[in-house]
N, C-alpha and C positions, 0 to 999 in steps of 0.2 A: 214647412213643406214636407211631405212624406217621399221617401225614396227607396229602391231597391237596387241592388247591384247584379247584373247578369254577366258572367265571365267564367270561363272553366279554369281561368288559373288563380290559385290561392293569394299570390302575391299581389296579383291586381286589386283584389277585394280586399287585402290589407292597406293598401296606399290610397285607394277612392275612400274607404272608411274612415282612414287617419285624417285625409284633409276634410271630410266631411264634418268629423268632430270637433275640427276647429272654427265651424260657421254655426252661430247661434239658430239660424233659422232652418236647418235641417233636420230632420228627424228619421233615424234609420230604422226600417221595418224588415228586410230579410236578404240573406244571402242566397242567390240563386246560381247554381253552376252548369246549367243548360236552360235552352229556352222553353223545354218541355216543362220543367220544373216551375220555371217563371209563370207559362202559360197558367198551370195549376193554382199558383198563388194568387194572379191577377184575376181569375175567373170569381174569387171569394173576396178578395181584397183589393179596391180600387188604391191608387198611389197617385201622387203629384208628379214624381220624375222618376226616369228609369236612366241608369248609366248602362249602355249596352256595347258589349263586347261584339265582333262581327263573325270572327273565325271560329264556331264552336261546333262541337260534334251533334248529330242528330238534327239539328234544325240550325240553319246560318242566322246572323241577326237579322239582315233585311227581311228574310222570308217571315221570321217570327213576327217583325213589326208590321208586314203586310197582313197577319191574320188577326190583328185588333181592329176591332170596329171603332172605337174611340179610344185611341193610344194617348196616354199621357205625354208630358214634356219628355223629350229623349236627348240625351247627351251621349254620342258615340265615343267609346275608348277602345282604340285599335291600333295594331301596328302597320296597318296596310293603307297607304295614302290613297290608292286607285280607286276607291269607293266613295270620295268624298262627294262627286258631282251626284250620283245617285241618293245620298244621304239626304241632301237638300231637295231632292225632287220628293222626298217621303217627309218633307217639314220638320227634319232633325234640327233642333235648336243649334248645336254646335258638334265639330268632329275634333276629337283631340287624339293627337298621334303620341303613342307610348314610346318613351317615357316621357311624361308631360311635368312641367313645375307646377306649384303651389298657384302661383300668379296666373298662370295660364289657365289652371282649373278654375280660379276663384273668377277669372273673366267669363268663363262658359256659363257658371253658377249665377253670375249677375246678369246673364242674359236671360235665363229662364225667369228670375224673379222680376227683371223690366217687363216681360211679357204677360206674367200674371198680373203685375199691378195694374195694367192697361184695365184689366177686366174687374178691380176693384178700387176704383178712384172715389165710389161712394162714400166710403170710410175712410179716406185719406185725409190727412190735414189739408185745410184749405189755403191757398196761397193767396196774398193780397200785394199789390205795389210792386211788382217784378221782383218778388223774394225778400222783400224788406219784413213783411209782417206774416205772421202765420196764425189760423186759429186752430188751437188743439184740442182736441176734444177729449176731456177728463170724466169720466163717468157720464152724467147726462150734461155736463156744461161744455161750451166751447170758450177757450181762455185765449185771449188776442196776446200775442206775444211777437216782440220786435226780434228779428233774427240777430241782429247786433248784439241784443242782451244774452244770449245762448252761450254758456261758457262750453258746455260737452254734453254729449249725450250717452247714455249708459243702457245697456241691453239688461233686461230682466226678465227672462222667460219670453212669453209671448206679448209682453209689454216692453216698452222703452221710457226711461226716465229723462226727461228734458230737464237740465239745471241751469238756471239763468241766474243772473245777479241776485235776485230779490226771492225766488221761489223755484220748487220741484214740481213739474207736473207730470203725472205718468199716464201715458196715452197707450191704449191697445193696439200698437203697432209694433213689427220686429225693425230692429235696428237699420236691416236694408231698407226697408220701406220708408224710414224718417229721412236716411241718407237721399233717397230719391227725390226728395221734396226741398231740401234743404240746398242751397247755393253751392255748387260742386267745387267752385274756385275758394271758398270761404270754409270748407271743413273737411277734416282729414280722418279716415279712420286709422288707428294706431295699435289696436287690439281688437280682437274678437268681439270683445263686449262693450269698447269705448269707441268715440268718435269726438274730435275736439275742434274749437273754432280757433282758428289760426291767428286772428288777432289778439285773442286773448292769453297767449304763450307769454309766461313770463322768464322760465328758463327750462333747457333740456339737459339733463345730467343722467349719464349711465342709461337706465331703462326705465327713467321715469320723466314725465313732463309737468311742469307746474303750471297749472290753470287758476289765477287768482290764488287761493289758499287751498286748492285742492291737488293732491298728487296721483297723476294718471299713468297707469303702466303702460310700457310700450311692449307689445306682443312680438315674438321672435320672428313670427313670419311677416309681420309689418313694418319692422325695422327698416326695410327698404324704402317706404314710403316717408319716414321721417328723414333719413338720410337726404331724400331728395331736396329738403328743404335748405340743407346747407350748399346746395348747389346752384340755388336759384339767382 
């Protein structure tokens, strides 16, 4: 998913870009420091997502948004809460109040991904039997997989590796898209590139999780997800 950042504050660009770099499904395109610069770029380069500040010189964020005939998905990033209602009238996906945590940022990005996935169901894995089985497309074949047999999934660029007890299947789906079709109560993302099947955890030690004979890293920003397992 391609994105640009529109904000007149350099530090805001740095924070958003750093957060985005942790997510394998986002591709950075341009820093824009005012809406006029963004208009010039978007006239020649369509993108999937805009991180948009509201209080900017020359042209305010919402005034800019109203000029777009077919706007991409928009996540507002602002220090002002009073414009939230107007943002939803303009079909903004989410409204982030500065300063925002990575966890809150991730929630907003996932909303964008979920809304985008509704238009790409044709290529998504096919569910059967209430999430107990999946048909995963590898090249020109559809491979039937029991979800209980999946040990973990691993991001690999625009692909995801699905590792089961007996085989590795590589599908042309982002890890976020795969997580969208796997049962949420059974799988946990523990790193920007890894999500694990909870039932196959053998041990957790430091920043590693043992799944069968595999050692899976725990990402610093996902440690909170793992810690919740000890409070269950």
